[in-house]
C-alpha positions as CSV (number, residue, x, y, z in Angstrom):
1,X,68.6,124.3,65.5
2,X,69.7,120.3,65.6
3,X,69.9,120.1,69.2
4,X,66.6,121.4,69.8
5,X,64.9,119.0,67.6
6,X,66.6,116.1,69.2
7,X,66.0,117.1,72.4
8,X,62.6,117.9,71.9
9,X,61.8,114.5,70.3
10,X,63.4,112.6,73.1
11,X,61.6,114.8,75.7
12,X,58.4,113.2,73.4
13,X,59.5,109.6,73.3
14,X,60.1,109.7,77.2
15,X,56.4,111.2,77.6
16,X,55.0,108.0,75.0
17,X,57.0,105.7,76.8
18,X,55.2,107.4,79.9
19,X,52.1,106.6,78.8
20,X,52.6,102.7,76.9
21,X,53.3,101.2,80.3
22,X,51.1,101.7,82.1
23,X,48.6,100.3,79.3
24,X,51.0,97.2,78.7
25,X,51.0,96.4,82.7
26,X,47.5,96.7,82.6
27,X,46.7,94.6,80.2
28,X,48.6,92.1,81.1
29,X,47.1,92.2,85.0
30,X,43.8,91.7,82.8
31,X,45.0,89.0,81.0
32,X,46.1,86.6,83.5
33,X,42.6,87.7,85.6
34,X,40.8,86.1,82.0
35,X,43.1,83.1,82.0
36,X,41.9,82.6,85.5
37,X,38.4,83.0,85.8
38,X,38.8,80.6,82.0
39,X,40.1,78.1,84.3
40,X,38.4,78.3,87.3
41,X,34.9,78.1,85.2
42,X,36.5,75.7,82.5
43,X,34.4,72.1,82.0
44,X,35.7,69.6,83.2
45,X,34.3,66.4,82.1
46,X,35.7,64.1,79.7
47,X,36.0,64.5,75.5
48,X,34.8,61.1,75.4
49,X,31.2,61.7,77.5
50,X,31.3,59.2,79.8
51,X,29.3,61.4,81.9
52,X,26.4,61.2,79.8
53,X,23.1,60.1,80.9
54,X,22.3,56.0,80.6
55,X,18.8,56.5,80.1
56,X,16.7,59.2,78.6
57,X,13.5,60.1,79.6
58,X,11.3,60.2,76.7
59,X,8.1,61.6,76.0
60,X,5.9,60.8,72.7
61,X,2.5,60.4,72.5
62,X,2.5,62.4,75.8
63,X,2.9,58.9,77.6
64,X,7.1,58.9,79.2
65,X,9.0,56.2,78.4
66,X,12.0,55.3,80.3
67,X,15.0,54.6,77.2
68,X,18.6,53.6,77.2
69,X,20.5,55.9,75.3
70,X,22.5,53.4,74.0
71,X,19.7,51.1,72.7
72,X,18.4,53.8,70.0
73,X,19.2,53.5,66.4
74,X,19.0,57.2,64.9
75,X,21.8,59.2,66.1
76,X,19.2,62.4,65.4
77,X,16.7,60.2,68.3
78,X,19.4,60.3,71.3
79,X,18.3,63.7,73.2
80,X,15.5,64.0,76.1
81,X,11.7,65.1,76.0
82,X,8.6,64.9,73.8
83,X,9.4,63.3,70.4
84,X,7.1,62.4,67.8
85,X,8.8,58.5,67.2
86,X,12.3,56.7,68.5
87,X,13.6,52.8,66.5
88,X,15.2,51.1,69.4
89,X,17.3,47.7,69.5
90,X,17.9,45.2,71.8
91,X,20.1,41.6,72.0
92,X,18.2,38.9,72.2
93,X,17.3,36.8,74.5
94,X,19.7,39.0,77.5
95,X,17.3,42.4,76.1
96,X,21.1,44.4,76.4
97,X,22.2,47.0,74.9
98,X,23.9,45.4,72.1
99,X,27.2,46.8,71.0
100,X,27.9,49.5,68.6
101,X,28.8,48.3,64.6
102,X,31.5,46.4,63.7
103,X,33.8,47.7,60.8
104,X,34.7,45.4,58.6
105,X,37.8,45.4,56.3
106,X,37.8,43.0,52.5
107,X,39.2,40.0,54.5
108,X,35.7,39.9,56.6
109,X,33.1,41.1,54.4
110,X,32.6,37.5,53.8
111,X,31.4,37.3,57.1
112,X,29.2,40.1,58.1
113,X,26.0,38.3,57.2
114,X,25.1,36.7,60.8
115,X,21.5,35.4,61.5
116,X,20.0,38.6,63.3
117,X,20.2,38.2,66.6
118,X,18.9,41.3,68.2
119,X,15.1,42.3,69.0
120,X,13.4,46.1,66.9
121,X,11.3,48.1,68.7
122,X,10.0,51.4,67.6
123,X,7.4,53.2,69.6
124,X,5.8,56.1,68.0
125,X,2.5,57.9,68.8
126,X,-0.4,57.1,67.3
127,X,-2.4,59.9,66.9
128,X,-5.9,58.3,68.3
129,X,-5.4,55.7,64.7
130,X,-7.9,52.6,65.5
131,X,-5.8,50.6,68.5
132,X,-3.7,47.4,67.1
133,X,-5.3,44.7,69.0
134,X,-8.8,46.7,67.6
135,X,-7.1,45.8,64.2
136,X,-6.1,41.9,64.7
137,X,-10.4,41.8,65.7
138,X,-11.7,43.6,63.6
139,X,-9.3,43.4,60.1
140,X,-7.5,40.9,59.7
141,X,-10.7,38.2,60.0
142,X,-11.6,40.1,56.9
143,X,-8.1,38.8,54.9
144,X,-7.9,35.5,56.9
145,X,-8.4,31.7,55.2
146,X,-12.1,30.4,56.5
147,X,-10.7,26.9,56.1
148,X,-8.3,25.9,59.0
149,X,-6.1,22.9,59.0
150,X,-4.5,21.1,61.6
151,X,-0.9,20.9,61.0
152,X,1.9,20.5,64.1
153,X,4.7,22.9,62.2
154,X,4.7,26.6,62.9
155,X,7.5,26.7,59.3
156,X,6.8,29.3,57.3
157,X,7.0,27.1,54.6
158,X,3.3,26.4,54.7
159,X,1.4,26.3,52.3
160,X,0.4,29.3,52.0
161,X,-3.7,29.4,51.2
162,X,-4.5,27.5,54.4
163,X,-4.6,27.8,58.2
164,X,-2.4,25.7,60.0
165,X,-2.7,24.9,64.0
166,X,0.4,23.9,66.1
167,X,0.5,21.1,68.8
168,X,3.0,23.6,70.4
169,X,0.3,26.0,71.7
170,X,1.0,28.4,68.1
171,X,-2.0,29.1,65.8
172,X,-0.9,30.1,62.3
173,X,-3.6,30.8,59.8
174,X,-2.6,32.3,56.2
175,X,-4.0,35.8,54.4
176,X,-5.2,35.2,51.7
177,X,-3.5,36.2,48.1
178,X,-5.0,39.2,46.5
179,X,-5.3,40.6,50.4
180,X,-3.0,44.0,51.5
181,X,-1.7,40.7,53.8
182,X,-1.1,38.6,50.9
183,X,2.0,35.8,51.6
184,X,1.6,36.7,55.2
185,X,0.8,34.5,58.5
186,X,-0.9,36.1,61.4
187,X,0.0,33.6,64.4
188,X,-1.5,33.9,68.3
189,X,-1.0,32.2,71.2
190,X,-2.4,32.6,74.3
191,X,-0.5,32.1,77.2
192,X,2.1,33.6,77.3
193,X,-0.2,36.2,75.3
194,X,1.3,36.0,71.7
195,X,-0.1,38.1,68.5
196,X,2.5,38.2,65.5
197,X,2.1,39.1,61.8
198,X,4.8,37.4,60.0
199,X,5.8,37.3,56.2
200,X,7.1,34.1,54.6
201,X,10.8,33.4,54.2
202,X,11.7,34.2,50.8
203,X,14.9,35.8,49.1
204,X,15.7,36.8,52.4
205,X,14.6,35.2,56.2
206,X,11.1,35.6,57.1
207,X,10.4,38.5,59.7
208,X,7.5,39.2,62.3
209,X,5.8,41.7,63.9
210,X,3.8,42.6,66.3
211,X,1.9,45.7,68.3
212,X,1.0,46.9,71.1
213,X,-0.3,50.1,73.1
214,X,0.9,51.8,76.3
215,X,-0.5,55.5,76.3
216,X,-0.6,57.8,73.7
217,X,1.9,55.0,72.1
218,X,2.3,52.4,69.7
219,X,4.7,49.6,70.6
220,X,5.8,47.9,67.2
221,X,7.5,44.9,68.3
222,X,10.0,43.2,65.1
223,X,11.9,39.6,65.1
224,X,12.3,37.3,62.5
225,X,9.9,34.5,61.8
226,X,12.3,31.5,62.6
227,X,12.4,33.1,66.4
228,X,9.0,31.4,66.3
229,X,10.4,27.9,67.1
230,X,11.5,29.2,71.0
231,X,8.2,31.9,70.9
232,X,7.8,31.6,74.5
233,X,10.8,33.5,75.1
234,X,10.1,35.9,72.5
235,X,6.4,36.8,73.7
236,X,8.2,37.0,77.3
237,X,10.8,39.1,75.7
238,X,8.2,42.2,74.9
239,X,6.7,42.3,78.2
240,X,9.9,42.1,79.4
241,X,10.8,45.1,78.0
242,X,7.8,46.9,78.5
243,X,8.2,47.1,81.0
244,X,11.3,48.4,81.4
245,X,10.8,51.1,78.8
246,X,7.0,52.6,81.2
247,X,6.1,50.5,84.4
248,X,9.5,50.6,85.9
249,X,10.2,53.4,88.0
């Protein structure tokens, strides 16, 4: 009886092994085929993203801009296609894409405050709001001081209740206190063309804001008021950026 049972189970084991071996071989062949296909289809770009595009086509307000990807300040905005707004920055006066932020240590913390060497640019859809040049002609004059006094300085420490005119080609006019633009000055020049609204130096350095419209988007440039000492370079830099981002092909 024992011999019969042993023979029966031995035959069953041989039968099971006879089915398992083909299954194992088939599985090994299938795994090899999958590995080969995965190898052939695996992406070949490097992990550092070196092949990422240097410039991105971005549509804002239906107007196309060709934007340097590395100049975009907000990471979530670094993609092509329609966007409501993008925020950029460029080194001045080269207009090159600035280097990334540096990590500060305790030893270098005292050196963290450095003069601003960048011009900032925001491009946003205007949705048919009043054009910047129209605002300069119709809105700002209502709030300007009406008694200009000649002056040879464009310093932000000039008497705040008067308008001043510079011999360097700039006209500086103060907004009246108590108006929406109190504490600021309207600065303009004819050649090259420049119009900017500038705050005065206080606890923080004064900043200037200059706007222009291209198609369905408004371009807002921001730069330190101290740059007015070389305002012609600033005006030409803004013209060059507008051309590079929209006009250049």
